[in-house]
MIPARO-378360 format. One record per residue (C-alpha): residue in one letter; x, y, z. Coordinates in pm, 1 decimal, m for minus. Layout:
<recs>
(rec "A", (X, Y, Z))
...
</recs>
This chain:
<recs>
(rec "M", (m204.5, 814.7, 3550.9))
(rec "S", (m109.7, 1162.4, 3665.2))
(rec "G", (163.8, 1322.0, 3459.7))
(rec "S", (69.4, 1127.1, 3143.3))
(rec "R", (105.5, 1330.0, 2827.0))
(rec "L", (m198.1, 1371.2, 2604.9))
(rec "M", (m217.6, 1381.0, 2226.5))
(rec "R", (m462.0, 1421.4, 1939.6))
(rec "A", (m564.4, 1096.8, 1772.2))
(rec "I", (m845.4, 953.3, 1564.3))
(rec "R", (m1052.9, 703.2, 1763.6))
(rec "V", (m1307.9, 455.1, 1631.1))
(rec "S", (m1564.4, 345.1, 1893.9))
(rec "E", (m1804.7, 167.8, 1657.7))
(rec "F", (m1776.1, 16.1, 1310.8))
(rec "G", (m1952.9, 202.3, 1032.3))
(rec "A", (m1933.3, 488.2, 781.5))
(rec "P", (m1635.7, 730.4, 764.2))
(rec "S", (m1815.0, 950.9, 1020.3))
(rec "V", (m1717.9, 703.9, 1298.5))
(rec "L", (m1362.0, 840.5, 1272.8))
(rec "K", (m1359.3, 1089.0, 1562.9))
(rec "L", (m1075.7, 1328.2, 1647.6))
(rec "C", (m1001.9, 1318.9, 2022.1))
(rec "S", (m758.2, 1556.5, 2191.4))
(rec "D", (m730.5, 1378.5, 2525.7))
(rec "V", (m572.1, 1047.2, 2424.6))
(rec "T", (m281.0, 933.1, 2641.4))
(rec "V", (52.8, 917.7, 2460.8))
(rec "P", (147.5, 546.2, 2448.1))
(rec "Q", (473.9, 426.2, 2601.1))
(rec "P", (713.2, 187.4, 2425.1))
(rec "G", (753.9, m154.8, 2582.1))
(rec "L", (1015.1, m423.2, 2519.9))
(rec "R", (1158.8, m392.5, 2167.2))
(rec "Q", (920.6, m110.7, 2083.4))
(rec "V", (972.7, 245.0, 1958.7))
(rec "L", (771.5, 563.0, 2025.3))
(rec "I", (749.5, 782.4, 1714.9))
(rec "R", (647.0, 1148.3, 1690.0))
(rec "V", (429.3, 1113.5, 1379.5))
(rec "Q", (463.5, 1367.7, 1097.8))
(rec "A", (251.7, 1189.7, 836.2))
(rec "C", (49.0, 869.2, 804.4))
(rec "G", (m52.9, 691.0, 485.7))
(rec "V", (m419.2, 607.3, 423.2))
(rec "N", (m476.5, 258.7, 280.1))
(rec "P", (m802.4, 115.7, 139.7))
(rec "V", (m785.0, m176.3, 384.8))
(rec "E", (m828.0, 73.2, 671.0))
(rec "T", (m1169.0, 168.2, 529.8))
(rec "Y", (m1275.2, m198.6, 516.6))
(rec "I", (m1165.2, m252.8, 878.3))
(rec "R", (m1344.2, 65.1, 990.2))
(rec "S", (m1667.5, m40.8, 817.9))
(rec "G", (m1666.2, m374.4, 1002.3))
(rec "T", (m1670.7, m577.8, 679.6))
(rec "Y", (m1309.9, m702.0, 704.9))
(rec "P", (m1242.3, m1049.9, 851.2))
(rec "R", (m993.6, m907.1, 1105.0))
(rec "K", (m1168.5, m671.8, 1346.6))
(rec "P", (m968.9, m477.9, 1608.0))
(rec "A", (m1101.9, m441.7, 1961.9))
(rec "L", (m1294.5, m115.5, 2004.8))
(rec "P", (m1206.3, 161.5, 2053.3))
(rec "Y", (m900.1, 176.1, 1830.1))
(rec "T", (m687.0, 414.6, 1624.0))
(rec "P", (m634.2, 317.2, 1256.4))
(rec "G", (m310.9, 352.4, 1061.5))
(rec "S", (m0.2, 144.1, 1000.7))
(rec "D", (222.8, 351.0, 769.8))
(rec "V", (364.7, 638.2, 973.2))
(rec "A", (669.6, 851.6, 910.8))
(rec "G", (826.8, 1069.1, 1175.3))
(rec "V", (1104.2, 1096.3, 1431.1))
(rec "V", (1192.3, 851.6, 1707.7))
(rec "E", (1097.1, 1006.6, 2042.9))
(rec "T", (1209.1, 725.0, 2275.4))
(rec "V", (1295.6, 356.7, 2249.1))
(rec "G", (1197.0, 71.6, 2478.6))
(rec "E", (1421.2, m189.2, 2635.4))
(rec "G", (1611.5, m412.1, 2395.1))
(rec "V", (1613.9, m167.4, 2101.1))
(rec "S", (1965.2, m113.3, 1965.9))
(rec "A", (1933.2, m29.0, 1595.3))
(rec "L", (1729.7, 290.8, 1653.3))
(rec "K", (1770.6, 594.6, 1876.4))
(rec "A", (1588.2, 916.7, 1962.9))
(rec "G", (1606.3, 1164.3, 1674.4))
(rec "D", (1619.6, 906.4, 1393.7))
(rec "R", (1394.8, 975.6, 1093.0))
(rec "V", (1188.2, 660.5, 1035.1))
(rec "F", (892.2, 498.9, 859.3))
(rec "T", (689.0, 193.7, 962.9))
(rec "T", (516.2, m106.6, 807.5))
(rec "A", (286.1, m152.1, 1109.1))
(rec "T", (207.1, 11.8, 1443.2))
(rec "E", (87.5, m123.5, 1776.1))
(rec "S", (m114.0, 182.0, 1881.8))
(rec "G", (m236.1, 323.9, 1548.5))
(rec "G", (m89.7, 584.1, 1315.3))
(rec "Y", (m369.3, 841.6, 1283.1))
(rec "A", (m221.9, 1015.4, 1588.0))
(rec "E", (48.8, 1257.1, 1702.0))
(rec "Y", (247.7, 970.3, 1855.3))
(rec "A", (256.8, 600.4, 1771.8))
(rec "V", (426.1, 294.3, 1917.5))
(rec "A", (563.9, 32.8, 1678.7))
(rec "A", (759.9, m290.8, 1720.3))
(rec "D", (1124.5, m226.7, 1635.1))
(rec "H", (1126.2, m479.0, 1347.3))
(rec "C", (849.2, m275.5, 1178.9))
(rec "V", (1048.9, 51.1, 1200.0))
(rec "H", (1292.8, 144.9, 923.2))
(rec "K", (1524.2, 442.9, 881.4))
(rec "L", (1404.7, 703.6, 632.5))
(rec "P", (1679.7, 847.8, 409.0))
(rec "D", (1717.9, 1226.9, 409.4))
(rec "A", (1636.0, 1235.7, 36.8))
(rec "L", (1271.6, 1140.9, 112.2))
(rec "D", (1036.7, 1370.2, 304.2))
(rec "F", (792.4, 1249.1, 569.8))
(rec "T", (492.1, 1237.4, 335.2))
(rec "Q", (693.1, 1007.4, 106.1))
(rec "G", (796.4, 802.4, 408.1))
(rec "A", (428.7, 752.9, 492.3))
(rec "A", (375.1, 619.6, 138.1))
(rec "I", (629.8, 334.3, 161.6))
(rec "G", (502.6, 77.7, 416.6))
(rec "I", (204.4, m122.9, 296.2))
(rec "P", (229.4, m14.7, m72.2))
(rec "Y", (591.1, m112.3, m143.7))
(rec "F", (604.5, m420.4, 78.4))
(rec "T", (275.8, m545.4, m70.9))
(rec "A", (392.2, m481.2, m428.0))
(rec "Y", (714.8, m675.4, m363.6))
(rec "R", (522.5, m962.1, m201.8))
(rec "A", (287.2, m982.3, m500.2))
(rec "L", (554.7, m967.1, m769.8))
(rec "V", (836.8, m1167.8, m612.6))
(rec "H", (707.1, m1391.2, m334.9))
(rec "K", (372.2, m1481.3, m493.2))
(rec "A", (400.2, m1439.4, m872.6))
(rec "H", (773.1, m1531.5, m887.9))
(rec "A", (808.2, m1283.3, m1172.9))
(rec "K", (1134.9, m1294.4, m1367.5))
(rec "A", (1326.6, m1033.6, m1565.7))
(rec "G", (1196.9, m1016.9, m1922.4))
(rec "E", (838.7, m1104.5, m1830.2))
(rec "T", (548.3, m869.2, m1899.3))
(rec "V", (365.2, m729.4, m1596.1))
(rec "L", (29.9, m548.9, m1603.1))
(rec "V", (m44.1, m332.0, m1300.6))
(rec "H", (m424.9, m310.0, m1315.4))
(rec "G", (m488.3, 12.6, m1125.2))
(rec "A", (m139.0, 157.6, m1134.0))
(rec "S", (m178.9, 520.7, m1024.1))
(rec "G", (m246.3, 472.3, m649.7))
(rec "G", (m6.2, 388.1, m369.1))
(rec "V", (43.1, 16.9, m438.7))
(rec "G", (18.0, 70.9, m815.2))
(rec "V", (300.4, 326.0, m829.4))
(rec "A", (511.3, 100.9, m604.9))
(rec "A", (445.3, m197.3, m833.2))
(rec "C", (542.8, 4.3, m1143.0))
(rec "Q", (869.4, 129.8, m990.7))
(rec "L", (959.5, m215.7, m857.7))
(rec "S", (870.2, m388.7, m1184.6))
(rec "R", (1084.9, m152.9, m1390.8))
(rec "S", (1380.0, m192.7, m1153.6))
(rec "L", (1354.5, m574.1, m1168.8))
(rec "G", (1367.5, m582.5, m1547.9))
(rec "F", (1004.2, m649.7, m1637.7))
(rec "K", (814.8, m500.8, m1930.5))
(rec "V", (565.1, m282.3, m1744.2))
(rec "L", (211.1, m197.0, m1853.5))
(rec "G", (m14.7, 4.8, m1625.2))
(rec "T", (m374.5, 126.5, m1620.3))
(rec "A", (m539.8, 431.2, m1464.6))
(rec "G", (m884.3, 589.9, m1475.9))
(rec "T", (m791.2, 952.4, m1551.5))
(rec "P", (m543.4, 1134.5, m1780.6))
(rec "E", (m361.4, 1260.2, m1468.9))
(rec "G", (m336.0, 904.4, m1339.2))
(rec "M", (m196.1, 783.5, m1672.1))
(rec "K", (77.9, 1048.6, m1650.7))
(rec "V", (167.4, 925.7, m1301.6))
(rec "V", (189.8, 568.9, m1433.7))
(rec "L", (419.4, 662.7, m1724.3))
(rec "N", (638.2, 879.8, m1500.3))
(rec "N", (694.7, 593.9, m1255.8))
(rec "G", (825.7, 302.4, m1454.4))
(rec "A", (550.2, 188.7, m1691.6))
(rec "H", (650.8, 148.2, m2055.1))
(rec "L", (286.8, 189.4, m2163.5))
(rec "A", (m28.4, 320.3, m1994.5))
(rec "F", (m395.0, 245.7, m2071.2))
(rec "N", (m718.3, 407.7, m1952.7))
(rec "H", (m928.4, 133.5, m1790.3))
(rec "R", (m1243.4, 346.0, m1831.4))
(rec "E", (m1210.6, 330.7, m2210.3))
(rec "E", (m1414.4, 78.6, m2407.7))
(rec "G", (m1187.9, m187.2, m2556.1))
(rec "Y", (m879.8, m103.4, m2348.5))
(rec "T", (m805.2, m472.9, m2292.6))
(rec "D", (m780.0, m519.2, m2671.5))
(rec "K", (m515.3, m245.5, m2678.2))
(rec "I", (m324.8, m423.1, m2400.1))
(rec "M", (m331.4, m749.6, m2597.8))
(rec "E", (m209.5, m564.2, m2908.7))
(rec "A", (80.5, m424.2, m2705.3))
(rec "T", (185.6, m784.1, m2627.2))
(rec "E", (141.9, m880.3, m2995.8))
(rec "G", (m131.2, m1120.2, m2888.8))
(rec "R", (92.3, m1319.7, m2655.5))
(rec "G", (m70.7, m1195.2, m2337.3))
(rec "I", (50.4, m1091.3, m1992.7))
(rec "D", (273.6, m1301.0, m1766.5))
(rec "V", (181.3, m1137.2, m1435.3))
(rec "I", (m114.2, m915.1, m1343.8))
(rec "V", (m113.3, m716.4, m1018.9))
(rec "E", (m485.9, m664.2, m958.4))
(rec "M", (m625.4, m383.7, m738.8))
(rec "L", (m1000.1, m431.5, m805.9))
(rec "A", (m1061.4, m800.3, m866.2))
(rec "N", (m1441.1, m782.3, m833.8))
(rec "V", (m1445.7, m570.4, m1151.9))
(rec "N", (m1146.4, m702.5, m1345.8))
(rec "L", (m1071.9, m1069.0, m1266.4))
(rec "S", (m1262.6, m1222.1, m1558.4))
(rec "K", (m1090.0, m982.8, m1802.1))
(rec "D", (m754.1, m1056.9, m1638.2))
(rec "L", (m785.6, m1431.3, m1698.3))
(rec "Q", (m852.9, m1368.3, m2066.2))
(rec "M", (m546.4, m1143.3, m2101.5))
(rec "L", (m295.5, m1385.0, m1949.3))
(rec "A", (m24.4, m1561.2, m2145.4))
(rec "H", (21.0, m1936.0, m2102.0))
(rec "G", (131.0, m1997.9, m1743.5))
(rec "G", (24.6, m1645.7, m1645.3))
(rec "R", (m43.6, m1543.5, m1285.8))
(rec "V", (m292.2, m1298.8, m1134.0))
(rec "T", (m206.8, m1164.2, m788.6))
(rec "I", (m504.4, m1010.0, m609.4))
(rec "I", (m426.3, m711.6, m389.6))
(rec "G", (m773.6, m557.4, m371.5))
(rec "S", (m1136.4, m658.7, m415.6))
(rec "R", (m1460.4, m496.8, m303.7))
(rec "G", (m1706.7, m777.9, m359.5))
(rec "P", (m1776.0, m1102.8, m548.4))
(rec "V", (m1709.4, m1166.7, m915.4))
(rec "E", (m1810.3, m1431.6, m1169.1))
(rec "I", (m1535.8, m1603.4, m1368.4))
(rec "N", (m1522.8, m1893.9, m1610.9))
(rec "P", (m1279.3, m2151.3, m1465.7))
(rec "R", (m1214.9, m2275.3, m1819.3))
(rec "D", (m1016.4, m1954.1, m1876.3))
(rec "T", (m761.5, m2082.7, m1623.1))
(rec "M", (m748.8, m2425.7, m1788.2))
(rec "L", (m683.7, m2286.1, m2136.1))
(rec "K", (m379.2, m2094.1, m2010.0))
(rec "E", (m281.0, m2316.6, m1714.2))
(rec "S", (m296.0, m1991.8, m1522.6))
(rec "S", (m321.2, m1925.3, m1149.6))
(rec "I", (m491.7, m1677.3, m919.8))
(rec "T", (m318.6, m1593.9, m591.6))
(rec "G", (m435.6, m1370.2, m310.0))
(rec "V", (m184.8, m1138.7, m142.2))
(rec "A", (m199.2, m1030.8, 222.4))
(rec "L", (106.2, m863.9, 373.3))
(rec "V", (m1.3, m965.9, 723.4))
(rec "Y", (114.2, m1323.3, 648.2))
(rec "A", (468.5, m1226.1, 542.3))
(rec "T", (736.3, m1393.9, 755.3))
(rec "P", (1007.3, m1187.6, 928.7))
(rec "E", (1254.8, m1329.5, 674.1))
(rec "E", (1037.3, m1216.8, 382.2))
(rec "M", (1000.5, m868.7, 533.3))
(rec "K", (1379.8, m843.6, 579.2))
(rec "E", (1441.3, m947.2, 219.1))
(rec "C", (1190.6, m689.0, 95.8))
(rec "A", (1335.8, m414.1, 317.2))
(rec "A", (1685.5, m485.3, 180.8))
(rec "L", (1567.8, m445.7, m179.3))
(rec "L", (1369.3, m131.5, m99.1))
(rec "Y", (1672.3, 23.5, 72.7))
(rec "A", (1873.5, m44.2, m241.7))
(rec "G", (1597.5, 133.0, m435.0))
(rec "M", (1613.9, 436.1, m206.8))
(rec "E", (1990.3, 452.7, m248.1))
(rec "A", (1971.4, 411.9, m625.4))
(rec "G", (1687.0, 662.7, m651.4))
(rec "W", (1423.1, 450.9, m826.3))
(rec "L", (1215.5, 413.8, m509.9))
(rec "N", (1048.8, 754.0, m510.3))
(rec "P", (695.6, 751.1, m364.4))
(rec "V", (439.8, 976.6, m531.2))
(rec "V", (221.4, 1159.3, m279.7))
(rec "G", (m128.4, 1251.0, m393.5))
(rec "S", (m399.2, 1409.8, m178.6))
(rec "K", (m295.7, 1536.0, 166.2))
(rec "Y", (m543.9, 1582.5, 451.5))
(rec "P", (m508.7, 1724.3, 804.1))
(rec "L", (m580.0, 1478.1, 1086.6))
(rec "D", (m926.2, 1625.8, 1150.8))
(rec "K", (m1026.0, 1542.3, 791.0))
(rec "A", (m958.0, 1168.2, 824.1))
(rec "A", (m1325.7, 1090.0, 756.6))
(rec "Q", (m1310.1, 1284.8, 428.8))
(rec "A", (m994.1, 1094.1, 333.0))
(rec "H", (m1171.4, 760.5, 394.9))
(rec "H", (m1461.7, 872.9, 176.8))
(rec "D", (m1238.3, 998.0, m103.8))
(rec "I", (m1005.2, 695.5, m124.7))
(rec "I", (m1306.6, 474.6, m207.4))
(rec "E", (m1524.5, 717.1, m405.5))
(rec "S", (m1270.9, 918.1, m609.9))
(rec "P", (m1278.7, 860.0, m988.2))
(rec "G", (m908.3, 775.4, m1003.4))
(rec "A", (m594.6, 789.4, m790.5))
(rec "A", (m287.1, 998.4, m861.3))
(rec "G", (m37.1, 899.6, m595.0))
(rec "K", (m61.6, 799.1, m231.6))
(rec "M", (m314.8, 955.9, 5.6))
(rec "V", (m155.4, 1087.5, 325.3))
(rec "L", (m270.8, 1240.9, 654.4))
(rec "M", (m57.3, 1530.8, 778.0))
(rec "I", (m26.6, 1517.6, 1155.3))
</recs>
């Protein structure tokens, strides 16, 4: 259409390695439809699930070509018909987009757009969406964790891990976290964990059990189930729950471990959250922003043209230290 504005965006035309992420400078700026919002993107979070989708190994495959990215932060440019809670100029973050977030502009449904307090910058805004909403879903909606229980965040220094630590501390849990580097362990301790453990150390699970005086863990938030699930089941207290947020392949477990503890394993996928569950989570997270405990930690930052490098690094890096973000 003549007169259409153009923007830079990452486009994926075939599934495959990170190299399929191509920067295009002639992508038409999308227009907001009914109950949609157009956002001028300042930053977009990079989530591991986006690498699985890009590779073609994820059950949900978008139609090609597409632009990845769900967690944008930026400023409302225009709003579509039926939008009343947001206006042009509002600072916002999203939990999902319609058009893709690795771009200069993105369209999102209005119920997925939330106001970003002035105390948080745009890179922090891009670190809220999937990480914090997923952590809340795992801890509250799936594990039904209660104040006074012990929570282990297995892989606590990345985006979801930091969110889970901050949430767990605010909800009154005893919080244990693991990381794979000394820097990651510092991040864990600075963001709500009472104790941190290096999951690359031999015998670290024994140290975790000692920290519980042999009782075990009530709730485990698991980021890499294909490596850790068998160990998790052995660390649980009676009635313990493992919530699986990430896995990169199959794993062998002994089902007897679940019988001995009457424990449960539950998968977590934010895509299945109901509008009511998302509203509940948003309300708690807003309270956290106001109180100051919700304070996203931003790790590596990449320009838009280095999206392929970001996808490589989020999978291959030896250990996370905060949330990976694209700067638009």
